[in-house]
N, C-alpha and C positions, 0 to 999 in steps of 0.2 A: 504494499499500499504505499503509494507515494503521496506526499502532501501536495496540494494545489498551489502553483507557483504563478501568481499574477504578475510578478514584477522581479525581473532577474537581480535587482539591487537589494531585494529583501529575502530572507529565507522563506521557503515554501511553507504553507499553512494547511491545515486539515479543515474541511468543510463539512458540517454536520446537518443532516435532515432527519427529522422525526416523522415517520410514516404512522400517523394516529394522533388523535386529539381528544380522546375521552378523558376519563378521570385520571387513570394512571399515565396516559400519554401526556397530559397537561402537567402532571407533577414532574414527569421525566424531563420535559422541556424547561421547567423552572431549575431543576438540578443542574442540567446541562449548560443552560444559559448563564448561570451564575459562574460557572468554571470557564467557559470560553472567553469571558471577559478578563480573567486573570491568567490564563495559560497562553504564552506567546506563540506555541505551535498551532493554535486554532484561530480561524476566522472568528471574529466577534458574532456575527450573524448566525442564528439557529433558525432554519426553516422548519415549520411544522405543517405537514399536509392535513387538511381539514376536510372531512366529508361535509360537503355544503348542506346546511339546514337553515330553515327560516325560523327566527325567533318569534315569540308571541306578538311582538310589536311591529313585525313585518321586516326587521332588519336581518340580513345575512349574518350567520355565525362568524364567518371570516372576517367581515368588516367590523363586526362588534369586538373580536379579539384584537385586530389591529389598532382599533381606535382607542379601546380602554386597557389594552394589555392584560386582559382577563377572560377566561372561558366562562361566561356567565351561565351557561347550561351544565357544564360537567364539572367545573371547579370554582363556584362563585366565591367571591370575596378574597382571592388569592392573586397577586400580581406575578406574572409569569417572567418577567424580565423584559426591559425595552428593547432588547436585542432579538426577541422571538418574533418572527414574521409568519403569519399564517397565509397558507396558499391553498386554494381549493383545486388547483391544477396538479394532479399527482405527478405526471412526467416532468412538468417544469419544476416542481419542488425538489426532485431527486437529481435533476440533470447535471448539476456540477458538484454534487456532493460525493465524497469519497469515504464518509462514515455514515451508514444508515442504521437508524434505530427503528425497529419494527415493533409496534405496540397497538394492535388492534384485536378485536375478538377473533379467536382463532378460525372461526368458520368463514371469514372473509379473505383469509390469507391466500388460497389458491388462486382466487380471482384477481387479487392485487398483484401476485406475482406474474401471472399471464400478462397483465397490462404493462409490467415493466421489463419484460424480456427485450433485450437489445436497446434499452432506454437508460441504462446507468453506466457509470464509468467503468472501464475495464479493471482498474486498479481498486475498486470500491471494497470496503470491509462492511460486514453487517453484524448486528447483534439483535437478538429477539427477546423481548420481554413478555412474550405470549405464552400463555399456560393453556395447552391443549394439543391435541393430535389429530392427524387425518387418517382415516382408515381406508386402505386400499385392499384390492383382492389379494395382493401379495403380503398384506400384513399392515401393522401400524407404521405411519410415517411422521416422525416428529417434525415440528414446525421449523426447526433450524435446518433439518435436512431438506425439507421442501424449498426453503429459501436458497439453500446452496445449490441444489440440483436444477431448479428452474432458472436461477440468476447466474450461475456460475461464480458464485462468491463464497469466501470462507465466512461462516456465520457462527459467532459465540452466542451464549445465552446469559441473561441476568435473571435470577430468581432470588426470593427471599421472604423474610417475615415483614411484608411491606403493605399494610393498609394505607392506601394513597392518601386519604385525608388527613392522617397523622403525620406523614412525611411533609405534606403541604404546609403545615403549621410548624414544621422543624422540630418535631419530636424525634428522639434518637431512634434509629433503625439501622439494621444491618442488611447486607445483600451478598450474593454470590455470583461471580462471573465464572461460567463454564467455559473451557476452551479445550481444543484439541491438541495442537502441536506447537503453536507459535505463542510462546510466553510473552513476547514483546508486545503483540497485538492485545493480548489479555490485559497487560498492564496499561495500555493506552485507553482501554475502556475503563479500567479501574480509576484512572486519573481523571477521565471525563465525568464519571458519575460521583466521585468521592466528595463529601463535604463534612464539616465538623459534626453534622447530625445524621449523616448517611454514610456508614462505614462499609466499604466494599473490599472483598477479598477474592482471589482468584483460585480456581480448582480446575485441575486437568481431568475433566469428566463431563463433557457436554451432556451425554445421555442421561447420566445420573442426576445432574442438576436439573435438567429440563423435565425428566420424569417426576422428580420430587414436586416441582411447581405444577405439574399437570395433575397428578393423581391425588394430591392433598384436597383438591376441590371436591372430589368424590366423598372423601371422608368428612369434609366439612358439611356436605348434605346430611350425612348420617348423623353428625353432631347436632344439627339444626333439628332433625326429627326428635332427638332425645330431649332437646330443650323445649320443643313444642308439646311433648307429652309429659313434661315436668317429671322426667325420670331421675333427676338429681346429678350431682357431680361424679358420684362413684361411677354411675353408668356411662357418664360421658367420658371419663378417663379410661374406662375399659374399651369404649369404642375408638378412642384415639390410639390406644395401644395396638389394638387389633388392626386399625387402619395403617399404622406405621409398619407393622409386620407385613401386611399384604403390599403396601407401597414397595417395600424392600424386595419382597419375594417376586413379584411381577417385574420389577426393574431388572433384577438380575437373570430372570428367564429370558426377557426380551433381548437384553444386551449384557453379554458375560463380562464386558470390560467395566461395568459399573462398580465403584469402589464402595466398600462398607463405610468408610469414613465420610463420604458425602453426605449421608443421612444425619451426621452430626453437625454439618455447617448450617448457616442461617437458611439455605434453601430446603433443608430437610426438616429436622424435628422442630425448629423454630418457627418456620412457615406453617408447618401442621398446627402447631399450638395457636398462633395467632389467628389462623383462618377459622379454626374451631371455635374460638372464643368470640370472634367478631367477624366482619365482612359480609358481603351480599349473599353468598351461597348459603352460610349458616341461617342468616336472617329470613331468607325466603323459604328454606326448608322448615324452619320453625313455624312459619305462617301456614305452610302447607299442612303439617302435622296437627296444628290447632284446629284446622278446618276439616280434619279427618280425610284428607286427600280429595275433598270435593271441589276445590278450586284448582285449577290447572296451573303448572309452572309458568306457562305463557301469560295467563291472566295476572299471575303474582308479579312476574317480571315487569309487565306494562305498568302495573299499579304502584309497584314499590320502588323501581330502579331509575325512573326518569330518564328513560332512553339507553341506559347501560345495559349490557348483556350479561345473562347468567351463564357462566361457564360450566359449573358443576354437573348439571343435568345432562348437557350434551356430551360432556366427557364420559360420564357414567354409561351412556349409550355406546359410545366409541369403545370404552373398555370392555364392556359387555360383549360387543361384536368380536373383539379380539379374543376373549376368553371362550366363547362359544365356538369360534372357528378353530381354535387350537385344542378344544376339549378340556379346558381348565376350569370350568365354571365351579365345580365342586372344591377346587383347591382355594378358591377366593370367595368365601361366603359373603363377607361384608360388601365387597364390590358388586356381586351378583344381586344381593338383596336390595342394595340402594336403587339399582336400576328397576328392578321389578316393582318396588314401591313407587318410584317416579311415574312408571307407566300404568300404574293402578292394578297390577296383578297380585300385589300384596298390600296389606293395611300398613300404616306407618308404624304400628306396634311390632311388626315383624322385624324391626331393626335389631331387637335383642333376642330374637329366637335363634340360638346357635345350637341347641340340642340336637336337632334334626339335621343341621346343616354344618356340621363340624369339618374342619379341612382334613382332606383325605389323602395328602401328598405329604411324604417324609420331609420334604424340604420345608414345609410350613410349620411342622412340629406340633406340640401339644399347646394347651391354653396358656402356658406361661413362657413358652420359648420365643426368642427373637433370633431368626437365623442370620 
């Protein structure tokens, strides 16, 4: 990845574009924009691609962001930085960037990548903040892999215990950058995201980091069911422990390179804890259980999330498809049960029914093991 050299008299600089402008995308722009002003190797300006929407007053969201320096729909009350420039034209937004930050709902990424084929710099590097996967006939495809394959770029990932609204008001948080081979690229991303209140470390395990960020949303749905049924903290702790066990078991079955130590980084156990205590997946699942499963998740998403997308339910479906295809449903009773509750085949109370659905694979072990 070569920096952009606009003038031979000055050292070349990196240019950053953020692809996505929701709640987390807006917070990411705030973090990055604060650093590009301080780091001499980066251009000050940070472009942010915005999926254009009309606000209730008739104003375009892009115009509002550029006028007020605030995303009034997805991150109201937070200034993003005067060097953040919103752009509704995806191809224009990425055209001169050589550091691309992808942060959109995972179900939109395949379409976005298709639009960007042949439109980005040949020396671009990418990082994905997206928690989810695509399920293909040949098996699961992680979003970082999708980006790499379709765009021909190296793609790192950033995951962690990151509730966006808390980071927006500068409450301390940690995150993990997962990378493959190039430590220098990973350190450049660490440098771009790190602030006194956002501590970032690097881990050479892209698949492990990304799967932690993906699978924890399924466990958060389970935790929300427990909360909605008022089952208590002991039950919730049990669900989180079982969820972590299944996260690790599935990750290592899908990718033998996944490291045990990754699950003890911010992207692992810390992200699982914070997502099961707060966050949109837990909150919507709690409402689902309180209503006895009679209100659909689509209805709850529209009512509760103000345009944001619920990742856990779609990820549960994708995980279920992988497990069914591989013949692994009985090995992962929590993941299986979450999906079956979400689609109405089981009641929310089934989340704690493990007597008839105990793991039947030696890798998963007994009720107290953590492989």
